[in-house]
N, C-alpha and C positions, 0 to 999 in steps of 0.2 A: 392489515399487511399492504403494501407498496408492491405495485409489479416489478421485479427485478429480474430485467433479462439477461443480467452473470450470470441468475443462481446456480444455474449445473457445469458452471465452470472452476478450474482451481487459478488461482492469483498466483502466477508465476512473475519473478522477477529473475533476472539474470545476474549470477552470482555474483559478479566481479562490483554488483552494485549493494552487495547483499551490508559490508559493514556500513560504507553509508547510509542507506535506507534506516537501519535499527540503530544509528546515530542520533538521527532527528526524530525517532517515534517513542513514544512513551514505553510500550509493550515490546518497542526490541533491548537494547543493553544502553540507549541515551538516558531513560531516565526513570526507571523502575525506583531508587531511593529519593530522589531531590529531582523531582519533574520539572523544571521550567519552563514554559510554553516561549520564550524569547530562544530556545536552541533547542529544546523538542519541542518543534510547533503541533504537532500530528502526535495521538491518543496511538492508533494501531497502525501499521503499514501498509494495510489496505486502504486506509485514508490518503498517504502519501501517493501507493500507487495510482488511485483513484484520481488524484490531483494530477499526477503526471499524464495519466491515460486522457484527462481535459484537457491539458494543454496541447497534447500533441492532435487530435482533432482540432481545437482553436487552428493550431499551425500548419494541418493537413500534408503531415507527416505521413510515408508511408509505413506498415509495418516491418521488422529487421526482425528476423525469426533468426533469433538464440537456441543453442543446444545446451549451455551450461547454465540452467536454473535451479531453484529454489522453491517450494511452496510455499508462498508465507501463510495462505491461508484457502479457503472455502469462499467463493464468490457468493454464497448464501449470505454472509455476514454483511453485504453489503444493502439489507435490507432493514438491519439493524442503526440506531445509532447509540452504540453504547459509548459513556465517558470513562467507562473503570478502567 
């Protein structure tokens, strides 16, 4: 098992992006029946979140506090590479 510094946290995404995030994720509403990686490139919402996190770090963006969020998942899931 790899060292996951995020394991104790919940992955929270602003609700205003919820539909868009799910649209691009297989486990959201975007690809359950006919998954096509061209239109739904992420298997899980946490994969989308992690990509966004890495882009923010790369661009040295400051965090923005959002109060209206939804819990996409617990971050311990980042310790696994589930393709289901």
